[in-house]
FIVODREN-912469 format. One line per 5 residues: number of its first residue (from 1); their letters; for each residue x, y negated, z of N, C-alpha, C. Coordinates in steps of 0.02 Angstrom, whole numbers, padded with zeros to 5 digits. Example, Ala and Ser with C-alpha at 12.3 -4.5 7.8 and 13.67 -1.06 7.14 Angstrom:
// FIVODREN-912469
1	as	00660:00284:00390:00615:00225:00390:00660:00165:00390  00642:00112:00354:00684:00053:00357:00645:-00002:00394 .
END
This chain:
// FIVODREN-912469
1	xxxxx	04000:-00489:-03519:03974:-00504:-03453:03907:-00481:-03439  03900:-00425:-03408:03817:-00408:-03391:03794:-00461:-03337  03741:-00489:-03361:03727:-00548:-03315:03645:-00542:-03336  03596:-00576:-03289:03528:-00579:-03299:03514:-00649:-03323  03562:-00684:-03333:03546:-00746:-03359:03512:-00762:-03423 .
6	xxxxx	03532:-00730:-03473:03488:-00738:-03543:03419:-00717:-03539  03406:-00669:-03499:03336:-00643:-03473:03298:-00699:-03450  03332:-00732:-03393:03295:-00786:-03345:03282:-00843:-03394  03328:-00855:-03433:03323:-00923:-03469:03270:-00916:-03524  03278:-00853:-03557:03224:-00841:-03607:03154:-00845:-03572 .
11	xxxxx	03136:-00825:-03520:03073:-00814:-03477:03051:-00880:-03475  03097:-00927:-03455:03079:-00996:-03443:03071:-01033:-03517  03094:-01018:-03560:03099:-01046:-03627:03017:-01027:-03659  03012:-00963:-03643:02935:-00942:-03672:02882:-00970:-03639  02877:-00990:-03583:02816:-01009:-03534:02828:-01091:-03527 .
16	xxxxx	02884:-01110:-03549:02889:-01187:-03544:02899:-01213:-03476  02902:-01172:-03417:02906:-01194:-03357:02982:-01214:-03339  02994:-01247:-03302:03058:-01276:-03286:03077:-01226:-03230  03156:-01213:-03242:03193:-01153:-03186:03166:-01177:-03127  03156:-01131:-03073:03144:-01150:-03004:03211:-01142:-02963 .
21	xxxxx	03211:-01150:-02903:03280:-01151:-02861:03309:-01081:-02862  03264:-01027:-02867:03291:-00962:-02869:03332:-00948:-02931  03304:-00972:-02986:03334:-00967:-03049:03401:-01009:-03048  03400:-01063:-03021:03450:-01113:-03029:03518:-01081:-02991  03495:-01056:-02929:03546:-01022:-02891:03582:-00959:-02928 .
26	xxxxx	03544:-00928:-02965:03570:-00867:-03007:03608:-00904:-03066  03597:-00963:-03091:03634:-00995:-03139:03710:-01014:-03107  03703:-01041:-03036:03770:-01060:-03019:03799:-01000:-02998  03773:-00945:-02975:03816:-00877:-02969:03850:-00855:-03029  03804:-00865:-03092:03827:-00847:-03150:03882:-00887:-03151 .
31	xxxxx	03882:-00950:-03164:03941:-00994:-03175:04007:-00973:-03131  03992:-00955:-03066:04054:-00944:-03029:04084:-00881:-03055  04035:-00826:-03072:04066:-00764:-03091:04105:-00772:-03155  04086:-00819:-03200:04108:-00836:-03259:04179:-00864:-03257  04187:-00906:-03218:04250:-00943:-03195:04305:-00883:-03175 .
36	xxxxx	04279:-00850:-03113:04312:-00798:-03102:04341:-00744:-03137  04299:-00741:-03189:04323:-00682:-03243:04354:-00714:-03306  04367:-00776:-03300:04399:-00815:-03352:04371:-00825:-03419  04301:-00821:-03405:04258:-00826:-03470:04268:-00913:-03488  04282:-00930:-03548:04291:-01007:-03566:04221:-01040:-03556 .
41	xxxxx	04220:-01089:-03533:04158:-01135:-03512:04120:-01143:-03582  04156:-01151:-03645:04111:-01160:-03705:04070:-01090:-03720  04104:-01035:-03708:04061:-00982:-03721:04000:-00969:-03669  04009:-00988:-03613:03953:-00990:-03557:03897:-01038:-03584  03921:-01099:-03606:03869:-01140:-03631:03826:-01106:-03688 .
46	xxxxx	03877:-01093:-03746:03837:-01045:-03797:03788:-01007:-03779  03813:-00966:-03731:03765:-00898:-03714:03690:-00943:-03693  03705:-00994:-03634:03646:-01032:-03620:03594:-01056:-03684  03631:-01088:-03723:03588:-01120:-03783:03549:-01071:-03824  03592:-01010:-03829:03549:-00954:-03873:03482:-00941:-03833 .
51	xxxxx	03501:-00936:-03772:03433:-00905:-03733:03386:-00960:-03730  03391:-01019:-03727:03352:-01079:-03707:03318:-01110:-03775  03252:-01139:-03766:03222:-01176:-03812:03195:-01238:-03796  03189:-01251:-03723:03161:-01302:-03698:03217:-01351:-03671  03208:-01415:-03694:03245:-01477:-03682:03261:-01484:-03603 .
56	xxxxx	03216:-01499:-03556:03223:-01503:-03483:03248:-01449:-03453  03227:-01389:-03488:03255:-01320:-03451:03329:-01318:-03462  03350:-01338:-03527:03405:-01325:-03547:03460:-01379:-03498  03437:-01450:-03492:03475:-01486:-03457:03485:-01458:-03376  03435:-01438:-03345:03429:-01413:-03275:03478:-01348:-03277 .
61	xxxxx	03476:-01301:-03318:03494:-01241:-03315:03586:-01254:-03332  03602:-01291:-03381:03664:-01296:-03401:03711:-01334:-03348  03664:-01389:-03312:03693:-01417:-03257:03708:-01374:-03200  03659:-01325:-03188:03680:-01273:-03126:03737:-01234:-03152  03752:-01209:-03215:03798:-01161:-03244:03867:-01205:-03234 .
66	xxxxx	03864:-01264:-03252:03935:-01299:-03238:03945:-01326:-03168  03901:-01330:-03132:03911:-01337:-03058:03943:-01284:-03024  03909:-01215:-03041:03945:-01151:-03021:04020:-01147:-03043  04024:-01153:-03099:04087:-01136:-03140:04145:-01191:-03111  04131:-01262:-03112:04176:-01305:-03080:04187:-01301:-03018 .
71	xxxxx	04141:-01286:-02974:04145:-01265:-02898:04198:-01214:-02884  04181:-01159:-02931:04236:-01103:-02933:04307:-01116:-02945  04310:-01165:-03004:04374:-01184:-03019:04408:-01230:-02973  04370:-01272:-02940:04401:-01317:-02880:04428:-01270:-02812  04379:-01222:-02803:04393:-01182:-02744:04468:-01140:-02764 .
76	xxxxx	04472:-01118:-02827:04530:-01075:-02844:04590:-01128:-02840  04582:-01187:-02869:04643:-01243:-02881:04658:-01254:-02808  04609:-01264:-02752:04632:-01280:-02684:04661:-01222:-02655  04653:-01149:-02670:04683:-01101:-02644:04742:-01106:-02667  04758:-01111:-02726:04819:-01113:-02763:04865:-01162:-02736 .
81	xxxxx	04841:-01239:-02723:04889:-01283:-02696:04902:-01271:-02628  04858:-01238:-02588:04874:-01219:-02512:04942:-01174:-02526  04927:-01120:-02555:04974:-01070:-02565:05048:-01097:-02585  05049:-01138:-02634:05106:-01176:-02654:05127:-01202:-02609  05100:-01243:-02568:05127:-01289:-02508:05160:-01246:-02454 .
86	xxxxx	05119:-01186:-02436:05148:-01148:-02387:05211:-01111:-02415  05212:-01097:-02485:05288:-01065:-02509:05333:-01111:-02514  05326:-01177:-02522:05382:-01228:-02518:05415:-01236:-02452  05355:-01244:-02409:05379:-01252:-02337:05421:-01184:-02308  05400:-01127:-02311:05440:-01075:-02302:05508:-01077:-02344 .
91	xxxxx	05512:-01088:-02404:05564:-01084:-02437:05623:-01140:-02409  05593:-01206:-02383:05635:-01255:-02356:05666:-01228:-02296  05630:-01187:-02265:05645:-01173:-02190:05693:-01117:-02199  05698:-01083:-02247:05739:-01021:-02261:05704:-00958:-02231  05641:-00959:-02226:05604:-00897:-02199:05592:-00852:-02257 .
96	xxxxx	05625:-00798:-02265:05635:-00760:-02322:05584:-00710:-02325  05532:-00704:-02285:05483:-00645:-02299:05450:-00652:-02355  05465:-00610:-02403:05427:-00599:-02471:05442:-00654:-02524  05500:-00694:-02504:05504:-00754:-02543:05502:-00748:-02602  05554:-00697:-02635:05552:-00676:-02703:05484:-00664:-02725 .
101	xxxxx	05465:-00615:-02705:05383:-00586:-02726:05341:-00648:-02729  05330:-00688:-02674:05291:-00748:-02694:05318:-00792:-02737  05372:-00798:-02751:05411:-00844:-02796:05380:-00843:-02873  05383:-00779:-02880:05360:-00745:-02952:05290:-00765:-02970  05251:-00779:-02914:05172:-00791:-02925:05177:-00871:-02948 .
106	xxxxx	05230:-00915:-02939:05232:-00977:-02959:05287:-00996:-03019  05304:-00926:-03041:05360:-00942:-03094:05416:-00946:-03086  05443:-00944:-03022:05511:-00953:-03004:05557:-00894:-03008  05614:-00906:-03030:05662:-00842:-03023:05715:-00863:-02975  05713:-00846:-02905:05756:-00864:-02860:05823:-00837:-02861 .
111	xxxxx	05848:-00790:-02907:05910:-00780:-02934:05945:-00836:-02965  05908:-00882:-02997:05932:-00929:-03035:05946:-00989:-02997  05989:-01043:-03028:06005:-01108:-02986:05950:-01150:-02989  05934:-01189:-02923:05882:-01246:-02919:05924:-01297:-02895  05890:-01362:-02895:05913:-01408:-02861:05856:-01450:-02832 .
116	xxxxx	05874:-01486:-02779:05812:-01521:-02736:05834:-01593:-02729  05783:-01619:-02744:05786:-01696:-02738:05729:-01715:-02683  05751:-01769:-02638:05710:-01784:-02581:05696:-01867:-02592  05638:-01892:-02575:05622:-01957:-02577:05596:-01991:-02511  05627:-02042:-02485:05604:-02071:-02426:05568:-02152:-02429 .
121	xxxxx	05510:-02159:-02404:05479:-02217:-02406:05420:-02213:-02437  05384:-02163:-02441:05313:-02147:-02469:05261:-02170:-02433  05268:-02240:-02392:05204:-02245:-02363:05148:-02284:-02411  05178:-02302:-02465:05118:-02339:-02512:05121:-02291:-02567  05149:-02225:-02571:05170:-02190:-02618:05101:-02154:-02633 .
126	xxxxx	05098:-02100:-02681:05046:-02056:-02700:05061:-01987:-02715  05085:-01948:-02659:05133:-01874:-02672:05093:-01836:-02721  05013:-01825:-02709:04974:-01784:-02743:04977:-01806:-02825  04986:-01864:-02851:04973:-01895:-02907:05047:-01874:-02922  05093:-01901:-02900:05170:-01892:-02927:05177:-01804:-02938 .
131	xxxxx	05152:-01762:-02898:05155:-01702:-02910:05110:-01671:-02980  05052:-01689:-02991:05010:-01688:-03034:05045:-01709:-03101  05074:-01773:-03100:05109:-01786:-03165:05165:-01759:-03185  05198:-01729:-03128:05257:-01686:-03150:05243:-01634:-03177  05198:-01593:-03142:05168:-01520:-03177:05138:-01529:-03239 .
136	xxxxx	05102:-01593:-03261:05082:-01601:-03317:05124:-01591:-03377  05190:-01623:-03365:05241:-01631:-03412:05291:-01576:-03410  05294:-01541:-03358:05363:-01476:-03353:05327:-01422:-03334  05260:-01418:-03312:05233:-01354:-03301:05231:-01328:-03230  05185:-01299:-03197:05185:-01289:-03138:05254:-01224:-03111 .
141	xxxxx	05262:-01196:-03159:05324:-01153:-03151:05384:-01178:-03144  05392:-01245:-03168:05456:-01285:-03169:05456:-01337:-03119  05405:-01343:-03066:05408:-01405:-03016:05373:-01370:-02952  05413:-01395:-02898:05379:-01378:-02832:05382:-01435:-02796  05327:-01468:-02773:05330:-01527:-02741:05300:-01524:-02665 .
146	xxxxx	05329:-01552:-02615:05301:-01546:-02550:05317:-01600:-02510  05291:-01616:-02443:05296:-01661:-02396:05332:-01619:-02337  05398:-01639:-02322:05424:-01610:-02262:05470:-01663:-02229  05451:-01670:-02168:05499:-01705:-02128:05497:-01790:-02149  05433:-01794:-02171:05431:-01865:-02187:05452:-01884:-02259 .
151	xxxxx	05485:-01828:-02283:05513:-01841:-02352:05471:-01804:-02412  05468:-01830:-02472:05435:-01803:-02535:05492:-01757:-02562  05480:-01693:-02565:05531:-01644:-02586:05511:-01621:-02657  05552:-01615:-02697:05547:-01596:-02765:05596:-01536:-02794  05575:-01482:-02791:05620:-01431:-02814:05613:-01405:-02889 .
156	xxxxx	05656:-01411:-02929:05661:-01402:-03005:05721:-01352:-03023  05709:-01310:-03074:05775:-01286:-03100:05838:-01322:-03120  05896:-01303:-03107:05958:-01327:-03124:05968:-01346:-03201  05929:-01315:-03236:05928:-01322:-03311:05885:-01378:-03339  05852:-01395:-03294:05797:-01463:-03314:05812:-01518:-03270 .
161	xxxxx	05876:-01558:-03287:05879:-01619:-03241:05843:-01670:-03267  05805:-01667:-03324:05760:-01720:-03339:05697:-01726:-03285  05673:-01668:-03248:05629:-01665:-03198:05647:-01708:-03135  05719:-01719:-03127:05732:-01759:-03056:05732:-01830:-03094  05750:-01844:-03157:05740:-01905:-03183:05677:-01928:-03177 .
166	xxxxx	05619:-01889:-03194:05556:-01907:-03206:05527:-01918:-03138  05544:-01872:-03085:05525:-01882:-03018:05551:-01945:-02982  05612:-01971:-02997:05643:-02034:-02977:05600:-02093:-03018  05577:-02079:-03081:05546:-02131:-03111:05475:-02148:-03071  05453:-02096:-03056:05368:-02097:-03015:05388:-02119:-02945 .
171	xxxxx	05435:-02095:-02909:05462:-02131:-02847:05462:-02205:-02855  05500:-02234:-02892:05524:-02300:-02910:05448:-02347:-02923  05397:-02317:-02950:05353:-02347:-02984:05288:-02347:-02928  05300:-02291:-02875:05244:-02287:-02835:05259:-02295:-02757  05330:-02293:-02747:05343:-02296:-02672:05354:-02365:-02649 .
176	xxxxx	05358:-02384:-02586:05369:-02458:-02560:05438:-02470:-02570  05446:-02535:-02560:05504:-02558:-02566:05548:-02524:-02506  05613:-02518:-02523:05657:-02489:-02485:05663:-02413:-02478  05622:-02391:-02526:05634:-02321:-02542:05714:-02293:-02577  05721:-02241:-02552:05786:-02207:-02576:05771:-02129:-02586 .
181	xxxxx	05816:-02103:-02636:05812:-02033:-02654:05876:-02005:-02650  05877:-01949:-02625:05936:-01898:-02628:05930:-01834:-02660  05984:-01833:-02695:05986:-01762:-02745:06036:-01721:-02729  06016:-01655:-02713:06071:-01600:-02693:06105:-01568:-02758  06152:-01530:-02732:06182:-01494:-02784:06145:-01436:-02819 .
186	xxxxx	06151:-01414:-02867:06114:-01347:-02900:06147:-01289:-02856  06109:-01258:-02826:06128:-01194:-02791:06090:-01133:-02809  06105:-01072:-02808:06068:-01013:-02814:06029:-00968:-02766  05983:-00942:-02778:05944:-00901:-02726:05913:-00942:-02686  05856:-00912:-02642:05828:-00946:-02580:05865:-00984:-02537 .
191	xxxxx	05921:-00955:-02517:05971:-00995:-02479:06009:-01061:-02505  06006:-01051:-02576:06036:-01107:-02605:05983:-01171:-02614  05917:-01146:-02614:05869:-01195:-02608:05872:-01235:-02559  05881:-01195:-02502:05881:-01227:-02426:05941:-01278:-02415  06001:-01250:-02449:06067:-01294:-02456:06062:-01350:-02491 .
196	xxxxx	06037:-01354:-02546:06028:-01408:-02589:05969:-01458:-02557  05919:-01431:-02514:05878:-01478:-02488:05918:-01515:-02424  05960:-01478:-02391:05985:-01516:-02337:06053:-01548:-02360  06074:-01541:-02427:06122:-01592:-02444:06086:-01655:-02478  06014:-01651:-02494:05992:-01704:-02521:05974:-01752:-02472 .
201	xxxxx	05954:-01716:-02407:05922:-01761:-02359:05991:-01790:-02322  06046:-01750:-02315:06102:-01768:-02294:06127:-01832:-02328  06120:-01826:-02389:06143:-01893:-02434:06115:-01941:-02404  06047:-01947:-02388:06018:-02013:-02368:06045:-02030:-02299  06062:-01996:-02255:06091:-02013:-02196:06160:-02039:-02210 .
206	xxxxx	06195:-02007:-02250:06259:-02041:-02264:06271:-02104:-02295  06218:-02116:-02338:06211:-02179:-02374:06196:-02228:-02325  06147:-02214:-02270:06130:-02268:-02215:06189:-02281:-02181  06231:-02212:-02157:06283:-02233:-02116:06341:-02283:-02152  06352:-02266:-02212:06413:-02302:-02251:06385:-02358:-02287 .
211	xxxxx	06321:-02384:-02274:06296:-02448:-02307:06295:-02441:-02375  06287:-02380:-02418:06291:-02383:-02481:06221:-02403:-02502  06230:-02456:-02555:06174:-02496:-02579:06135:-02451:-02623  06153:-02407:-02664:06120:-02372:-02725:06056:-02340:-02703  06006:-02344:-02731:05941:-02313:-02716:05947:-02233:-02725 .
216	xxxxx	05974:-02218:-02764:05978:-02145:-02785:06055:-02129:-02762  06058:-02077:-02721:06126:-02046:-02704:06124:-01984:-02703  06182:-01948:-02741:06187:-01882:-02747:06244:-01851:-02700  06228:-01798:-02678:06268:-01754:-02633:06347:-01739:-02672  06338:-01733:-02730:06401:-01714:-02775:06454:-01770:-02770 .
221	xxxxx	06427:-01831:-02757:06472:-01891:-02752:06497:-01907:-02677  06470:-01869:-02642:06480:-01876:-02572:06512:-01834:-02533  06549:-01776:-02564:06575:-01717:-02535:06630:-01725:-02491  06670:-01785:-02497:06726:-01788:-02452:06704:-01810:-02387  06644:-01836:-02383:06623:-01850:-02303:06610:-01794:-02266 .
226	xxxxx	06581:-01752:-02275:06566:-01687:-02248:06638:-01653:-02217  06684:-01666:-02281:06748:-01628:-02252:06783:-01678:-02204  06776:-01740:-02199:06805:-01779:-02157:06772:-01763:-02077  06718:-01740:-02081:06675:-01735:-02019:06688:-01648:-01987  06716:-01615:-02024:06726:-01550:-02014:06776:-01541:-01947 .
231	xxxxx	06822:-01594:-01939:06869:-01591:-01888:06852:-01663:-01856  06808:-01667:-01824:06778:-01729:-01782:06847:-01751:-01738  06875:-01717:-01704:06931:-01733:-01659:06980:-01773:-01697  07001:-01739:-01749:07051:-01774:-01790:07035:-01845:-01828  06966:-01840:-01847:06948:-01910:-01877:06944:-01962:-01817 .
236	xxxxx	06908:-01945:-01765:06896:-01982:-01711:06969:-02013:-01689  07029:-01970:-01689:07091:-01994:-01663:07113:-02036:-01711  07107:-02031:-01784:07121:-02079:-01836:07086:-02145:-01819  07024:-02136:-01822:06984:-02206:-01818:07013:-02243:-01759  07017:-02217:-01697:07037:-02250:-01639:07105:-02271:-01646 .
241	xxxxx	07156:-02235:-01665:07226:-02259:-01685:07228:-02315:-01723  07190:-02316:-01774:07210:-02370:-01831:07159:-02425:-01818  07103:-02425:-01796:07052:-02479:-01787:07054:-02502:-01725  07069:-02479:-01676:07054:-02503:-01603:07080:-02570:-01598  07141:-02583:-01622:07160:-02661:-01618:07117:-02710:-01647 .
246	xxxxx	07070:-02703:-01684:07017:-02734:-01711:06965:-02767:-01658  06962:-02724:-01612:06910:-02734:-01565:06938:-02797:-01529  07002:-02815:-01527:07025:-02873:-01494:07022:-02948:-01533  07002:-02929:-01593:06994:-03006:-01628:06941:-03047:-01619  06948:-03104:-01630:06908:-03163:-01615:06847:-03153:-01666 .
251	xxxxx	06784:-03153:-01632:06740:-03147:-01676:06711:-03082:-01688  06751:-03033:-01655:06729:-02956:-01664:06755:-02923:-01725  06745:-02855:-01721:06783:-02807:-01774:06735:-02805:-01831  06672:-02821:-01821:06627:-02799:-01890:06648:-02847:-01939  06654:-02911:-01948:06680:-02939:-02010:06740:-02909:-02045 .
256	xxxxx	06789:-02899:-02005:06852:-02865:-02027:06837:-02802:-02059  06790:-02758:-02037:06776:-02692:-02065:06740:-02705:-02136  06688:-02756:-02128:06658:-02768:-02182:06706:-02794:-02239  06755:-02833:-02226:06795:-02860:-02273:06842:-02801:-02311  06855:-02756:-02268:06900:-02695:-02284:06851:-02649:-02335 .
261	xxxxx	06787:-02642:-02325:06745:-02611:-02367:06737:-02639:-02428  06727:-02706:-02425:06728:-02744:-02483:06780:-02743:-02533  06845:-02742:-02500:06904:-02735:-02536:06918:-02671:-02575  06888:-02621:-02531:06897:-02548:-02565:06843:-02543:-02612  06783:-02575:-02608:06733:-02567:-02667:06762:-02612:-02732 .
266	xxxxx	06795:-02656:-02714:06812:-02711:-02774:06887:-02685:-02804  06908:-02618:-02781:06972:-02591:-02798:07026:-02648:-02787  07033:-02684:-02735:07086:-02723:-02708:07077:-02795:-02736  07024:-02808:-02779:07008:-02871:-02810:06972:-02915:-02761  07011:-02975:-02741:07001:-03020:-02668:06924:-03069:-02703 .
271	xxxxx	06942:-03089:-02761:06890:-03134:-02782:06823:-03091:-02779  06826:-03036:-02811:06760:-02991:-02817:06733:-02978:-02758  06792:-02961:-02710:06768:-02948:-02627:06733:-03009:-02596  06754:-03059:-02615:06727:-03123:-02586:06661:-03132:-02616  06652:-03118:-02676:06576:-03130:-02701:06533:-03072:-02672 .
276	xxxxx	06557:-03024:-02665:06512:-02965:-02635:06492:-02981:-02560  06538:-03026:-02529:06528:-03038:-02461:06484:-03105:-02442  06493:-03147:-02504:06465:-03219:-02503:06506:-03262:-02463  06573:-03249:-02463:06628:-03303:-02430:06681:-03327:-02480  06725:-03356:-02460:06770:-03388:-02504:06829:-03334:-02504 .
281	xxxxx	06867:-03349:-02563:06924:-03289:-02563:06980:-03322:-02522  06979:-03386:-02501:07032:-03398:-02436:07013:-03356:-02371  06954:-03347:-02363:06933:-03334:-02313:06940:-03241:-02316  06927:-03224:-02359:06963:-03146:-02371:07028:-03136:-02363  07074:-03177:-02389:07143:-03167:-02378:07164:-03190:-02311 .
286	xxxxx	07131:-03218:-02268:07146:-03248:-02201:07127:-03186:-02160  07060:-03146:-02178:07045:-03092:-02139:07099:-03028:-02164  07121:-03018:-02217:07156:-02963:-02232:07227:-02970:-02194  07246:-03032:-02185:07308:-03045:-02142:07303:-03035:-02075  07248:-03051:-02054:07229:-03029:-01977:07234:-02958:-01965 .
291	xxxxx	07201:-02916:-02022:07197:-02843:-02012:07269:-02821:-02012  07304:-02841:-02055:07375:-02826:-02056:07414:-02839:-01993  07405:-02892:-01967:07436:-02919:-01898:07417:-02865:-01848  07355:-02859:-01830:07324:-02824:-01777:07342:-02751:-01777  07334:-02720:-01835:07332:-02641:-01858:07410:-02620:-01892 .
296	xxxxx	07444:-02670:-01913:07505:-02637:-01942:07490:-02607:-02014  07429:-02608:-02036:07425:-02569:-02096:07385:-02635:-02144  07414:-02616:-02211:07389:-02668:-02264:07363:-02629:-02318  07301:-02652:-02345:07270:-02623:-02410:07311:-02628:-02474  07354:-02668:-02468:07400:-02686:-02520:07457:-02628:-02532 .
301	xxxxx	07467:-02596:-02486:07519:-02526:-02495:07477:-02469:-02491  07493:-02425:-02554:07443:-02374:-02565:07434:-02327:-02500  07485:-02303:-02477:07478:-02255:-02431:07441:-02286:-02363  07466:-02345:-02344:07425:-02371:-02290:07352:-02386:-02309  07335:-02406:-02374:07273:-02416:-02399:07230:-02358:-02387 .
306	xxxxx	07272:-02291:-02405:07224:-02228:-02403:07207:-02218:-02327  07256:-02229:-02279:07244:-02222:-02206:07189:-02270:-02180  07188:-02334:-02216:07139:-02382:-02191:07070:-02360:-02224  07069:-02346:-02274:07002:-02327:-02296:06968:-02272:-02276  07019:-02219:-02258:06983:-02147:-02226:06964:-02173:-02157 .
311	xxxxx	06997:-02224:-02119:06989:-02230:-02049:06904:-02277:-02054  06903:-02310:-02107:06855:-02355:-02110:06785:-02320:-02116  06788:-02271:-02175:06739:-02221:-02178:06722:-02170:-02116  06767:-02153:-02092:06760:-02121:-02031:06732:-02169:-01968  06749:-02222:-01969:06715:-02267:-01919:06636:-02271:-01934 .
316	xxxxx	06617:-02282:-01996:06553:-02292:-02014:06513:-02212:-02001  06547:-02163:-02022:06524:-02095:-02010:06505:-02074:-01945  06553:-02103:-01892:06539:-02090:-01819:06517:-02148:-01784  06488:-02195:-01816:06461:-02255:-01788:06513:-02278:-01736  06579:-02302:-01762:06615:-02325:-01704:06595:-02398:-01689 .
321	xxxxx	06622:-02419:-01637:06660:-02386:-01591:06615:-02351:-01533  06549:-02368:-01542:06493:-02329:-01484:06496:-02261:-01491  06505:-02231:-01559:06499:-02162:-01568:06557:-02123:-01560  06607:-02156:-01535:06677:-02117:-01518:06688:-02110:-01450  06729:-02051:-01437:06761:-02060:-01362:06720:-02019:-01317 .
END
């Protein structure tokens, strides 16, 4: 590294005078150049120590060197962070301009499979801290983190499921009560990342509509629901035909729907359903009989049970009765 630094420091050491402002500015500039050229900080300090012999001069010069060096490192880190966030934003929006080329800069091979996890409820969380912790463990080439549409988004290789588990751990530890996390399926290519992101976000929406209690929901476990919604007219017809009689029930249809959901979740066990609802088994039995009389369908009969369960799921997805018709 061709630099006037050794000469300047040697002159001040020989005269005993402290470095002035101009010399310190040159020291800072030398520190910046060293950082940009990848010179180790230890080597830079060793060079300064060889050139200096005065204690006070040493302290001021080394402080200026390190200030310049650290300033350049921080500027480079901020630039890298901004580039990462812009890349992730473009990736999740499916903007394909130079994505593969830009991905290589961050160590991603977009021809491989990636999966996306999204977390909601980060009002009390620390996204930057979570990103730093994940990168410290798995490396910046394996983890991309960004905030999008109010969600904290984490993109990881499909071959590294432990990263999703670690992401979940940090969300659980740092997010506010009521947080929820959705996980998309592994998908290949830039378009696959977009699909996995949409699946993960969609899993959160489905969990809300269906009243799923789990804090972590996986799109792979909810594949039947998008299938149901592909033919909206058919599912609306099923819901209306099967469940409309419940609207005439005294006390409203909602307690009866909740009872059916509890029965399905408990695999037909009325005692377990009663505990889930916080009511007596006798009340569950009474409600099921009312459902049978009103609709003509019974969850005890296999074929009718499937029709009822599909109708109840469709009702939640369509926000029946207000969302139908």
